[in-house]
Structure formats: structure tokens, C-alpha cells
C-alpha positions in Angstrom: -30.7 42.3 -15.4 -31.6 39.6 -13.4 -31.5 36.7 -15.6 -27.8 38.5 -16.3 -26.6 38.8 -12.9 -27.7 34.4 -12.5 -25.7 33.9 -15.5 -22.6 35.9 -14.1 -22.4 34.4 -10.8 -22.8 30.6 -12.2 -19.9 31.6 -14.6 -17.5 33.1 -11.6 -18.5 30.4 -8.9 -16.6 27.5 -9.4 -16.8 23.8 -7.4 -15.7 24.4 -3.8 -12.9 22.1 -1.9 -13.8 20.3 1.0 -10.9 18.6 2.7 -10.3 17.0 6.5 -7.2 16.8 8.9 -7.9 13.4 11.0 -5.7 14.3 13.8 -7.0 11.3 15.9 -8.4 8.1 14.7 -9.3 4.8 14.9 -10.4 2.5 12.1 -11.5 -1.0 11.5 -9.6 -3.6 9.3 -10.1 -6.8 8.3 -7.3 -9.7 8.2 -7.0 -10.0 4.6 -8.9 -12.9 2.8 -7.2 -16.7 2.5 -6.3 -17.3 -1.1 -3.6 -19.9 -1.2 -3.8 -21.2 -4.6 -5.2 -25.2 -5.3 -2.3 -27.1 -3.0 -2.8 -30.8 -5.0 -2.1 -31.5 -8.4 -5.6 -30.8 -10.6 -5.7 -33.2 -13.3 -9.3 -32.2 -15.2 -9.0 -29.5 -17.9 -11.2 -27.5 -16.1 -11.9 -27.8 -11.8 -14.4 -26.2 -9.8 -13.1 -25.7 -6.0 -15.3 -24.2 -2.9 -13.7 -23.5 0.9 -14.7 -22.8 3.9 -12.0 -20.6 6.0 -12.0 -19.6 9.5 -9.3 -17.5 11.1 -8.0 -17.4 15.0 -6.9 -14.8 16.6 -6.7 -12.0 19.0 -8.6 -8.9 17.5 -5.9 -5.7 18.2 -5.6 -2.2 17.8 -2.4 -1.4 15.9 -1.0 2.7 16.0 -0.2 3.7 12.4 3.0 6.1 13.4 4.5 8.9 10.5 0.8 9.1 8.8 0.8 13.1 7.7 -2.0 14.7 6.1 -0.6 16.5 2.7 -2.8 19.4 0.9 -1.8 20.5 -2.5 -3.3 24.1 -1.2 -0.6 25.9 0.8 -4.1 27.6 2.8 -4.5 24.1 4.3 -0.5 23.0 5.4 0.7 19.8 6.4 -0.1 18.1 9.7 0.5 14.7 11.9 -2.3 12.1 11.9 -2.2 9.7 14.8 -3.9 6.6 13.3 -4.9 3.3 15.0 -5.7 -0.2 12.9 -8.2 -2.1 14.8 -7.4 -5.4 13.6 -10.5 -7.7 12.9 -8.2 -11.6 13.5 -11.5 -13.8 13.6 -13.5 -14.6 10.9 -15.3 -17.0 9.2 -15.2 -17.4 5.3 -16.8 -18.7 2.3 -15.4 -19.2 -1.4 -15.6 -20.6 -4.3 -13.2 -20.2 -8.1 -12.8 -22.3 -10.8 -9.6 -23.1 -13.4 -9.0 -23.9 -17.0 -5.4 -25.4 -17.4 -3.8 -26.3 -20.7 -1.5 -29.2 -21.8 1.5 -27.1 -20.0 -0.3 -27.5 -16.6 -1.6 -23.7 -17.1 -4.5 -22.3 -15.1 -6.4 -19.3 -15.5 -9.1 -18.6 -13.2 -11.3 -16.9 -11.3 -13.9 -16.3 -7.9 -15.3 -15.0 -5.4 -15.9 -15.0 -1.6 -17.3 -13.5 1.3 -14.6 -13.2 4.7 -16.6 -10.1 6.7 -17.4 -8.6 3.1 -17.7 -10.0 -0.6 -15.1 -9.9 -2.5 -13.7 -11.5 -6.4 -10.2 -12.3 -7.7 -8.5 -13.6 -10.9 -6.1 -16.4 -10.5 -3.1 -17.4 -12.7 -0.5 -19.6 -12.2 1.0 -23.4 -13.1 -0.2 -26.6 -10.8 2.0 -29.5 -11.7 3.0 -32.7 -10.3 4.6 -31.6 -7.6 4.9 -28.1 -7.2 2.1 -24.9 -8.0 3.4 -21.3 -8.1 1.0 -18.5 -8.7 -0.6 -15.2 -8.0 -4.0 -13.9 -7.3 -5.6 -9.7 -7.3 -8.4 -9.2 -5.3 -11.1 -6.5 -4.6 -13.9 -6.1 -2.5 -16.3 -4.1 -0.7 -16.8 -3.8 2.7 -18.5 -1.7 5.6 -16.0 -1.0 8.3 -16.4 0.8 11.7 -14.1 3.8 12.6 -13.8 6.6 15.1 -12.2 10.0 14.4 -12.0 13.9 15.0 -9.9 17.0 13.3 -10.4 19.8 11.3 -13.4 19.9 8.1 -11.8 22.7 5.5 -14.1 23.7 3.1 -12.3 26.1 1.0 -14.7 28.2 -1.8 -13.1 29.3 -5.4 -13.9 32.2 -7.8 -12.4 32.5 -11.3 -11.3 35.1 -12.7 -10.0 36.3 -10.0 -12.5 38.6 -8.9 -12.7 37.0 -5.6 -9.7 35.5 -3.3 -10.7 31.6 -2.1 -12.7 32.0 1.2 -11.5 29.3 3.8 -13.9 27.8 6.7 -12.9 25.6 8.9 -14.7 23.4 11.6 -13.2 20.9 14.6 -15.5 17.5 13.8 -15.7 14.4 16.1 -17.1 11.4 14.8 -17.4 8.2 16.4 -18.2 5.2 15.5 -19.7 5.6 11.8 -19.8 2.7 9.5 -18.2 3.6 6.2 -18.5 1.3 3.1 -15.3 1.4 1.2 -13.2 -0.5 -1.3 -10.4 -3.4 0.0 -8.1 -4.8 -2.4 -4.6 -6.7 -3.1 -2.6 -9.6 -4.3 -1.6 -12.4 -3.7 1.9 -15.0 -4.3 1.2 -18.8 -3.6 3.7 -21.3 -3.8 3.0 -25.6 -2.5 4.9 -28.5 -2.7 3.2 -31.7 -3.0 3.8 -35.5 -2.4 0.8 -37.9 -2.4 -1.9 -36.7 -0.1 0.3 -34.2 1.4 1.0 -30.5 1.0 3.5 -28.3 2.4 1.8 -24.3 1.5 3.2 -21.2 1.5 1.8 -17.5 0.4 2.2 -13.9 0.9 0.1 -10.8 0.4 0.3 -6.8 0.2 -3.3 -5.6 0.9 -5.1 -2.3 1.9 -7.9 -2.7 4.1 -9.0 1.0 3.2 -9.2 2.3 -0.9 -11.2 5.1 0.3 -11.0 9.4 -1.1 -13.6 10.6 1.0 -15.0 10.2 4.7 -17.8 11.8 6.4 -17.0 15.6 8.0 -20.8 15.3 8.8 -23.9 13.1 8.7 -24.7 15.0 5.2 -21.2 15.8 3.9 -18.1 14.2 3.0 -14.8 15.5 2.5 -11.3 14.5 0.9 -9.2 12.1 3.0 -5.7 14.0 2.8 -3.2 10.3 3.2 -2.8 7.1 1.9 -4.1 4.3 4.6 -1.2 1.6 5.5 -0.7 -1.9 3.2 -0.9 -4.8 6.0 1.2 -7.3 4.6 0.6 -11.3 5.8 2.2 -14.5 5.5 0.3 -17.7 6.0 3.0 -21.2 6.1 0.1 -24.4 6.5 0.0 -28.1 6.1 -3.0 -29.8 4.0 -3.6 -33.0 3.5 -6.4 -34.2 0.3 -7.5 -37.8 1.0 -9.8 -37.6 -2.2 -11.8 -34.6 -2.7 -11.9 -33.1 0.5 -8.7 -31.1 1.1 -8.2 -30.0 4.8 -5.3 -27.3 5.9 -4.2 -25.7 9.3 -2.0 -23.3 8.9 -0.1 -20.4 10.7 -0.2 -16.4 9.8 1.9 -13.4 10.2 0.4 -9.7 9.6 2.6 -7.3 9.5 3.1 -3.8 7.6 5.5 -1.1 5.5 4.6 1.6 7.5 4.1 0.2 11.2 5.8 -2.5 14.0 5.3 -5.6 15.2 4.1 -8.4 14.4 0.4 -10.5 14.8 0.4 -13.9 14.4 -2.9 -15.7 13.8 -4.3 -19.8 12.9 -6.0 -20.2 9.9 -8.2 -23.4 9.0 -9.3 -24.6 5.7 -11.8 -27.5 4.9 -12.3 -27.4 0.8 -13.8 -30.2 -2.2 -13.0 -30.1 -5.3 -14.6 -31.5 -8.5 
């Protein structure tokens, strides 16, 4: 009989659901990586480029309006989330990429970098005598700091209709928690060059918090019930390539789809190709 009871218990009890309604929170968000393309004509079939990047600006706290906690369960309902990004503008970075061109000046490439977090990327574009256009997809892992509070819901479900779901809830408050999560985005870039000088432009859309769960306490995570808003960044710059070394100075603007305001900074790059 005890063995039969254990078997029936295992069959009847299903997995628990754990979700968190974040009511207030500030989440650190790193500026997207500096990816501008090559900004000059590359004559070789295969080229490698190494670069050092810096961003200069003022770290800012950005309010994110109209963020809602949503749940599939009618028990948990829907509630507003008062969320801020703590945008980190001042960054230093290193980047390496390698590309291969065909006879039609179309190129494929890959690379990796570190700009407060490690990331990798793939490139596709056209590198002609006077213009370059291309696109990049990047993804990385980052550890960011967050502070938030809200209600943690724990819903224990039972199968076969024998017992109704039991709901537990607890108010939680976490301060300066370091969380490992993904960061990814897309970049489109274009350059026009004549001789040693180049005018280039890059636009990106990225999500600085690709995450499904947040810590509810030191031991347990809970499903986060909203999507973090994307960052939109534009960068226009001028570069000078006397030989194998390129120098670039640019101005960037960061805004978002779901939050107002424009946030400006400077970008600096020095690259070496072979």
C-alpha cells in the first residue's frame, strides 16, 4: 500500500508554476556593440580586421512606460510594471572579424568581440569600389545589475481534476542582484568612401534583456511576465584610412520603440586590417 500511494502521488501531481509580477524595477542596460562594417574597399579575397572601440556619454536612467505584466492564468491577471533602464553609455571594447569576398564584391563574415560583455556576430554585405552596404546579426551573454520588487506567485497544479490548483503569493524585494542573461540584435550599415576618407552610417535594433526568468529569492527563479523593450541606435561617423590603420569618430543616438527621449553620445574606433 505505501508503494501504491507513492506511485499515485507521482501520477497526480504535476509541475508547479512560478511567476513574478514586477511592480517596480531598475535594470542595467549596456549600450549595443559598435559594429559599422568595413568602411573602406577591401581588395583581398579574405581579410581580417581587429578594432578597439570606445563610447563616451553620460549614464542615464530611462523610464519605460506602458510595460504590463501579463499571464495566461486568469487567477494572476494583469498589472502595470514601472520599469527603468539604467543605460550604460561609457564602454570600452575589442573586436575581431574575418570576411571572404567573391568576384562580385559580395562578402560573408564572422567575428567576436567584448564590449562590457562577450558577443559573436555574422556579416553579409556588398563591398564595392565606392560604397558598402551590409547587415549583421549579433548575440552575446552579459551579467547586469537589477533591483526590483513585486509579488511572487506560486501555483501548484494537480491533474485528473481531483484537487483544484492552490495559489501561494509572497512579496519580494531584491536590490543590486547580478543576473546572467542574453543580449542580441540586428545591425544595418552603409558607407560611401572616396580615397582615404569615408562617411558611414549604422542603425541597430537590439534587446538588452533576453530573459525568461528572474530570481524570486536566493534559491528560486520565477517566470518574468513582460518583454523588455528594444533599444534603437543610430551612429553616423567619418573615418580616415591612410594605409592599414583606420581611425573613426562618430555620434550615436539611442532611443526605443516603447519609451520616449533621445540619448546622445560619441563613438571612437581604431582598426587595423590585413
